C-alpha positions in Angstrom: -22.7 1.4 -2.5 -24.4 -1.4 -1.0 -27.7 -0.2 -2.4 -26.6 -0.3 -5.8 -27.5 -4.6 -7.8 -24.6 -6.3 -7.1 -24.3 -6.9 -10.8 -24.4 -3.9 -11.9 -21.1 -2.9 -9.5 -19.3 -6.0 -11.0 -20.7 -4.6 -14.5 -18.8 -0.9 -13.7 -16.1 -2.9 -12.2 -14.7 -4.4 -15.3 -15.5 -1.5 -17.3 -13.2 1.0 -14.7 -10.3 -2.1 -15.2 -10.6 -2.2 -19.2 -10.2 1.6 -18.9 -7.0 1.3 -17.2 -5.8 -1.2 -19.6 -6.0 -4.2 -17.2 -5.2 -7.3 -19.7 -4.7 -10.1 -16.6 -7.1 -10.8 -13.5 -6.6 -12.8 -11.1 -9.4 -14.5 -8.7 -10.0 -16.7 -5.7 -13.5 -17.8 -5.8 -16.0 -17.0 -2.8 -19.6 -16.6 -2.3 -19.8 -12.7 -1.8 -17.3 -12.1 -5.0 -19.8 -14.3 -6.8 -21.1 -11.6 -9.1 -17.1 -10.0 -9.8 -16.4 -13.6 -10.8 -19.1 -14.1 -13.4 -18.7 -10.5 -14.8 -14.6 -11.4 -15.1 -15.8 -14.7 -16.5 -17.7 -13.7 -19.1 -14.8 -10.8 -19.7 -12.8 -13.7 -20.2 -14.7 -15.7 -22.6 -14.8 -12.1 -24.8 -11.1 -11.8 -24.9 -10.9 -8.7 -23.1 -9.3 -9.8 -19.8 -7.3 -12.8 -19.3 -8.8 -14.7 -16.0 -6.5 -16.6 -13.4 -8.3 -18.7 -10.5 -6.4 -19.9 -7.8 -7.8 -20.8 -4.9 -5.1 -19.7 -2.4 -5.6 -16.4 -1.7 -1.8 -15.6 -0.4 -0.7 -17.2 -3.5 -3.3 -15.2 -5.7 -2.0 -11.8 -4.2 1.6 -13.2 -5.5 0.7 -14.2 -8.6 -1.2 -10.9 -9.4 2.4 -9.3 -8.2 4.2 -11.2 -10.8 2.2 -10.3 -13.7 2.1 -6.9 -12.9 5.9 -6.9 -12.1 6.6 -8.2 -15.3 4.2 -6.4 -17.5 3.9 -3.2 -15.7 0.1 -3.0 -15.7 -2.0 -2.5 -13.0 -3.4 -6.4 -12.2 -6.1 -6.9 -10.5 -6.6 -9.6 -7.3 -10.2 -10.6 -6.4 -11.3 -12.1 -3.2 -14.3 -12.8 -1.5 -14.9 -11.1 2.2 -13.2 -12.0 5.7 -9.6 -13.7 6.1 -9.4 -14.1 2.3 -9.0 -10.8 2.4 -6.0 -10.6 5.0 -4.5 -13.3 3.0 -3.5 -10.3 0.6 -1.3 -8.4 2.9 1.7 -9.9 2.1 1.7 -9.1 -1.6 0.4 -6.0 -1.0 3.4 -5.3 1.4 5.7 -6.2 -1.1 4.1 -4.1 -3.6 4.1 -1.1 -1.6 7.7 -1.4 -1.1 8.9 -2.3 -4.8 6.2 0.3 -6.3 4.5 -2.4 -8.0 0.8 -1.5 -9.3 -1.1 -4.2 -8.0 -4.9 -3.7 -7.1 -6.6 -5.9 -4.4 -10.2 -5.9 -5.2 -11.9 -7.2 -2.1 -16.0 -8.0 -1.7 -17.8 -7.1 1.3 -20.8 -7.8 3.5 -23.2 -4.4 3.4 -21.6 -1.8 6.1 -25.0 -1.9 8.0 -23.6 -5.5 9.1 -20.0 -4.3 10.3 -20.2 -5.0 14.2 -22.5 -7.8 14.3 -22.2 -11.5 14.7 -22.8 -11.7 10.4 -20.7 -14.8 8.9 -17.6 -13.7 7.4 -18.1 -9.9 8.5 -15.0 -7.5 9.7 -13.8 -4.4 9.4 -12.4 -4.8 5.5 -11.6 -0.3 4.9 -8.4 -0.1 6.2 -7.4 -3.3 6.9 -4.1 -2.7 4.7 -2.3 0.5 6.5 -0.2 2.6 4.2 -1.7 1.2 1.0 -4.4 3.7 -0.9 -7.7 2.8 -0.3 -11.1 3.6 -2.4 -14.2 2.2 -1.9 -15.9 3.8 -4.6 -15.5 2.1 -8.1 -15.4 5.8 -9.3 -12.3 6.7 -7.6 -9.9 4.0 -8.8 -8.7 5.9 -11.5 -7.5 8.5 -9.0 -6.1 5.9 -6.5 -3.9 3.9 -9.4 -2.2 7.1 -10.6 0.4 6.9 -8.2 1.8 3.9 -9.5 1.7 1.6 -6.1 -0.6 -0.6 -4.3 -4.6 0.4 -4.3 -7.2 -1.6 -2.1 -10.4 -1.1 -3.3 -13.0 -2.6 -1.3 -17.1 -3.0 -2.9 -20.1 -3.8 -0.7 -22.4 -6.2 -2.5 -25.7 -6.7 -1.2 -28.0 -9.8 -2.1 -29.4 -10.9 -4.3 -25.2 -11.6 -5.5 -25.9 -13.8 -8.6 -28.8 -12.9 -11.3 -29.1 -14.2 -14.9 -27.7 -10.9 -17.2 -25.9 -10.3 -19.9 -22.6 -8.9 -20.0 -21.6 -6.4 -22.1 -18.6 -4.5 -21.5 -17.2 -1.3 -23.5 -14.0 -2.1 -25.4 -12.3 1.3 -25.8 -9.5 2.2 -23.4 -7.0 5.1 -22.9 -3.4 5.2 -21.9 -3.5 4.9 -18.1 0.6 6.2 -18.4 1.2 9.2 -15.6 2.9 12.2 -17.1 6.7 12.3 -16.2 7.1 14.7 -13.0 9.7 16.0 -11.2 13.1 18.1 -11.9 16.5 16.7 -13.2 19.4 17.3 -10.7 22.7 17.9 -12.7 25.9 16.6 -11.4 29.3 17.2 -12.2 31.3 14.0 -13.7 33.7 14.8 -10.8 34.6 14.0 -7.7 35.4 10.4 -7.5 31.8 8.4 -7.7 30.4 5.2 -7.2 27.0 4.3 -8.6 24.5 2.1 -6.2 22.2 0.4 -8.4 19.8 -1.5 -6.5 16.5 -3.4 -7.5 14.6 -1.7 -10.0 16.8 1.3 -10.9 16.3 3.4 -13.9 18.2 1.8 -17.1 18.6 5.1 -18.2 21.5 5.5 -15.6 23.9 3.3 -17.5 24.2 6.5 -20.1 24.8 8.7 -17.3 27.3 6.5 -15.3 29.1 6.1 -19.2 29.9 9.3 -19.8 30.6 10.5 -16.2 33.5 7.6 -15.7 31.2 6.2 -12.6 31.9 2.4 -11.7 28.3 0.5 -11.1 27.6 -1.8 -8.4 24.6 -3.4 -9.9 22.3 -5.9 -8.2 20.9 -8.3 -10.3 17.5 -7.3 -10.5 19.0 -3.8 -10.9 18.5 -3.8 -15.1 22.1 -2.2 -14.9 24.2 -5.6 -14.7 25.1 -5.1 -18.8 25.8 -1.5 -18.3 29.5 -0.6 -19.7 30.5 0.6 -16.5 29.4 -2.2 -14.5 31.6 -4.4 -12.1 31.9 -7.8 -11.5 31.8 -9.1 -7.7 31.0 -5.4 -6.4 30.1 -6.1 -2.6 33.8 -7.8 -2.4 35.6 -5.1 -4.1 34.1 -2.9 -1.8 36.2 -4.7 0.9 39.6 -3.2 -1.2 41.3 -0.2 -0.5 39.2 1.3 -3.2 36.5 2.2 -0.7 38.9 4.7 0.6 38.8 6.8 -2.4 35.6 7.5 -3.2 34.4 11.1 -2.7 30.5 10.6 -3.4 27.7 8.1 -3.6 25.1 8.0 -6.1 22.4 5.3 -5.8 19.1 4.3 -7.3 16.6 1.6 -7.2 16.3 -0.2 -3.4 19.5 -1.5 -2.8 19.1 -4.2 0.3 20.9 -7.3 -1.3 24.3 -6.7 0.9 25.8 -5.2 4.0 29.0 -4.1 2.4 26.4 -1.6 0.2 24.2 -0.9 2.8 26.7 0.3 5.3 28.3 2.1 2.2 25.3 3.9 1.5 24.9 4.8 5.3 28.2 6.2 5.9 27.6 10.4 6.7 31.4 11.3 5.6 30.4 10.9 2.3 28.1 13.2 -0.2 25.1 10.8 -1.7 22.0 11.5 -3.8 19.9 8.8 -4.3 17.5 9.0 -7.6 14.1 8.2 -5.6 12.8 9.1 -2.6 13.4 8.0 1.8 11.1 4.8 0.6 13.7 3.6 -1.6 16.8 4.6 0.4 18.1 1.5 2.7 18.5 3.2 6.1 17.8 6.5 7.6 18.7 9.1 5.9 21.7 11.8 7.3 22.2 15.5 6.1 24.6 14.3 3.9 21.9 12.5 1.7 19.6 14.3 -0.9 17.3 13.4 -3.2 16.6 13.4 -6.9 13.7 12.5 -9.5 16.4 11.8 -11.8 20.1 12.9 -12.8 22.0 14.1 -15.8 25.8 14.7 -15.7 27.8 17.8 -16.6 31.3 17.3 -18.1 33.0 13.7 -18.5 35.0 11.4 -15.8 38.5 10.1 -14.9 38.9 7.0 -17.2 41.7 5.6 -14.7 39.0 5.8 -11.9 36.5 3.5 -13.7 39.1 1.3 -15.2 40.5 0.6 -11.5 37.0 -0.8 -10.4 36.6 -2.9 -13.5 39.8 -4.6 -13.0 39.5 -5.2 -9.1 36.2 -7.1 -10.1 37.4 -8.9 -12.9 40.2 -10.3 -11.0 37.8 -11.0 -8.2 35.2 -12.9 -10.7 38.0 -14.8 -12.5 39.1 -16.4 -8.9 35.1 -17.3 -8.7 34.9 -19.1 -12.0 35.6 -22.3 -11.1 33.8 -22.7 -7.7 31.9 -25.9 -7.4 29.5 -23.8 -5.6 28.5 -21.0 -8.1 27.6 -23.7 -10.6 24.1 -23.9 -10.2 24.0 -19.8 -10.4 26.0 -19.5 -13.7 24.4 -22.2 -15.4 21.2 -20.5 -14.5 22.4 -17.3 -15.8 23.2 -18.4 -18.9 20.5 -20.9 -19.9 17.7 -17.6 -19.1 19.9 -15.0 -21.2 18.1 -13.4 -23.1 15.1 -14.9 -21.5 13.3 -13.8 -18.2 14.9 -14.9 -15.2 12.8 -15.0 -11.2 15.3 -14.8 -8.4 14.5 -16.0 -4.9 15.8 -14.2 -1.7 18.2 -15.8 0.3 21.7 -17.5 -1.2 20.3 -17.7 -4.7 20.4 -14.4 -5.7 23.6 -13.7 -3.6 25.3 -16.2 -5.7 23.9 -14.5 -9.1 25.0 -11.5 -8.0 29.0 -13.3 -7.4 29.1 -14.8 -10.8 26.5 -13.1 -13.2 28.8 -11.6 -15.9 28.7 -7.9 -16.3 29.1 -5.7 -19.2 27.5 -7.9 -21.7 23.6 -8.8 -22.2 21.9 -10.7 -20.0 18.1 -12.0 -18.7 16.1 -9.6 -17.6 16.0 -10.2 -13.9 13.1 -9.8 -11.9 13.0 -10.5 -7.7 10.7 -9.6 -4.8 13.2 -7.3 -3.2 10.5 -4.8 -1.7 10.7 -6.6 1.6 12.9 -9.7 0.2 10.7 -12.1 2.0 11.1 -15.7 0.6 7.2 -16.1 0.3 4.8 -15.9 -2.7 8.2 -16.6 -5.0 6.9 -19.5 -6.9 3.5 -17.4 -7.7 5.5 -14.4 -8.6 7.5 -16.5 -11.0 4.5 -17.7 -12.7 2.6 -14.4 -13.1 5.8 -13.0 -14.7 6.2 -15.8 -16.8 2.7 -15.7 -18.2 3.3 -12.4 -19.0 7.2 -13.0 -20.8 8.0 -14.3 -24.3 11.4 -16.6 -24.5 12.8 -18.9 -22.3 11.6 -18.3 -18.4 13.4 -19.7 -15.6 13.0 -19.4 -11.4 16.2 -20.0 -9.3 15.3 -20.2 -5.3 16.3 -22.3 -2.6 14.2 -25.2 -1.1 12.7 -23.1 1.9 11.2 -20.7 -0.4 9.7 -23.4 -2.7 8.1 -25.2 -0.1 7.1 -21.6 1.6 5.1 -20.9 -1.9 4.5 -24.3 -2.9 0.6 -23.6 -2.9 1.6 -21.4 -6.4 1.5 -24.6 -8.3 -2.2 -25.3 -6.9 -3.8 -24.4 -10.0 -7.0 -26.2 -11.9 -6.0 -27.8 -15.0 -7.7 -25.4 -17.3 -5.5 -22.6 -15.8 -3.0 -20.5 -18.5 0.5 -21.7 -17.3 3.7 -20.6 -18.9 6.4 -22.5 -20.1 8.8 -22.5 -16.8 11.6 -24.2 -15.4 11.8 -23.9 -11.8 15.3 -24.6 -10.6 15.1 -25.6 -6.3 18.5 -24.9 -4.8 17.9 -27.9 -2.0 20.3 -27.9 0.4 17.7 -28.8 3.3 17.2 -25.6 5.4 18.2 -22.2 6.2 21.7 -21.9 4.6 21.9 -18.5 4.6 22.4 -18.3 8.4 25.3 -20.0 8.1 26.8 -16.9 6.9 25.5 -14.5 9.7 26.1 -13.9 13.0 23.7 -17.1 13.8 26.1 -19.2 11.9 29.0 -18.2 14.6 30.2 -21.6 16.4 29.3 -20.2 19.7 25.1 -20.7 18.5 26.0 -24.4 17.0 24.0 -26.3 19.7 21.0 -24.0 18.9 21.7 -23.4 15.4 20.1 -26.4 13.4 16.7 -26.0 15.3 15.9 -22.5 15.5 18.2 -21.6 12.5 18.9 -24.3 9.7 15.4 -25.9 9.8 16.2 -29.1 8.0 12.2 -30.2 6.9 13.1 -33.5 5.0 10.3 -32.4 2.7 10.2 -34.8 -0.8 10.1 -32.1 -3.0 9.5 -35.1 -6.0 6.2 -36.5 -4.1 5.0 -32.5 -3.4 5.5 -31.9 -7.3 3.8 -35.2 -8.2 0.6 -34.3 -5.9 0.3 -31.1 -7.9 1.0 -33.0 -11.3 4.3 -30.7 -12.0 7.4 -32.6 -13.9 10.1 -33.2 -11.5 13.6 -34.0 -12.2 16.6 -34.7 -9.2 19.8 -33.7 -11.0 23.2 -33.2 -10.1 24.5 -29.5 -10.3 26.9 -30.8 -13.2 23.9 -32.0 -15.4 21.7 -29.1 -14.9 23.9 -27.2 -18.3 22.1 -30.0 -20.3 18.8 -30.1 -18.5 18.4 -26.3 -19.0 19.1 -26.1 -22.8 16.0 -27.4 -23.8 12.5 -25.1 -23.1 10.0 -27.1 -21.3 6.1 -27.1 -22.4 4.4 -26.2 -18.8 6.3 -25.7 -15.3 8.7 -28.1 -14.6 10.9 -28.4 -11.3 14.8 -29.1 -11.5 16.1 -29.9 -8.1 19.8 -29.9 -7.1 20.7 -31.3 -3.9 23.6 -29.3 -2.0 24.9 -29.3 1.0 25.2 -26.2 3.8 28.8 -27.6 4.7 31.1 -25.1 4.2 29.0 -22.1 3.7 30.2 -20.0 6.4 34.0 -21.2 5.1 33.3 -20.0 1.6 32.2 -16.6 2.7 35.1 -16.3 4.1 37.4 -17.3 1.4 35.4 -15.0 -1.2 35.3 -12.1 1.2 39.3 -12.4 1.4 39.2 -11.9 -2.5 38.9 -8.2 -2.1 42.8 -8.2 0.0 44.6 -10.1 -2.6 
């Protein structure tokens, strides 16, 4: 490819993206990627592809991830060579483990320069193990067919920039892959629970309703509103009903709570996972089988699902007035029926406990592929850019600070109307609820787990020209009742004190 004129490579790339129905692209500027930048700018000017420019490659990757996750469309992120490429790795890993159609297009020096001291030259092919790789634009259609992330590395030789007229074909065709695999038919009995993790198939709501299966639905599963979804599922598992389970069906990528993970890794219960081993949260034993899709034969025991619903509702009622969950409840209600993006750690777990079930709610997205805190701000911005209606993101202070460069964007770049609610407990509150929060580790806790930063979030927002408001938890509902113009940050300061005690109280509700 290095024998081709760089501008012709750029022209073919844009034509290939249009053929794959690409409508959004993210660019991090650089010299080697110059012809790609000019071609994408021209496509943006012609109304073919909306271009988003970011100077931070890591945040550019997560912005593209959010665009792809929310739209379901292939979304490219384009970088120059060298360390710029390596900064895409976190977003690509998340895309790999969540099955998101993210395309990394990396500009490269000609292959003849590899192994020399040429500026910004390294071995870019194969830089991302496990990610589908191609160095041919003609191979792009085949590479993206599986739906996960792809790395396209293009060698560009000088001259990089020439004065040319950019014209692109405007025809496209569907990139939807045909549905493959077989449907496994299950009997409605024995007594079964359906565990729905991140990105589960929405069609399972009807299957569970027919079979009489209670659904333990994570917030980002898409099944929270299903007729048999139960409240506080991870707490209900701490009661006696777990002893009556005779079979497990799981779907999506369930990773949110240890009680659910422990249930799925039991080897004494037959388990059917809708998906493959890459989304099963553990080492599958001989009791685990995999299916592409499932259907059910017969109707289930109504008393079975009713007992789970009653247990969950009882615990939910006990939590309704807990002050610690005011923020989670307010955010969920304000986001309904729009978009809600949840950060990892405590925020998504708080929502998991108090978000209503069996009623319509918002569309919920979260980076649960690897459940990292990085890139959440950019993911939320990307998702909001493709959504209509109200868009809210909820995250902790460390998650916000870790991704604060997501707010670093030019004044003319497209911006969504997005409210980012930051639950600021000045550190890693989730560690209080884990083994590290035990009293015997108290002397080391604050420095190596709590990690307070004392960062002034208002000053950080001001530096980026982002509207900021410090609000009390009790005031949040009122502020969320209005839709912002552009991006705004609502900071709610809370304390980490009592998090561990609250965990014990909540867990004890299952036995009441």
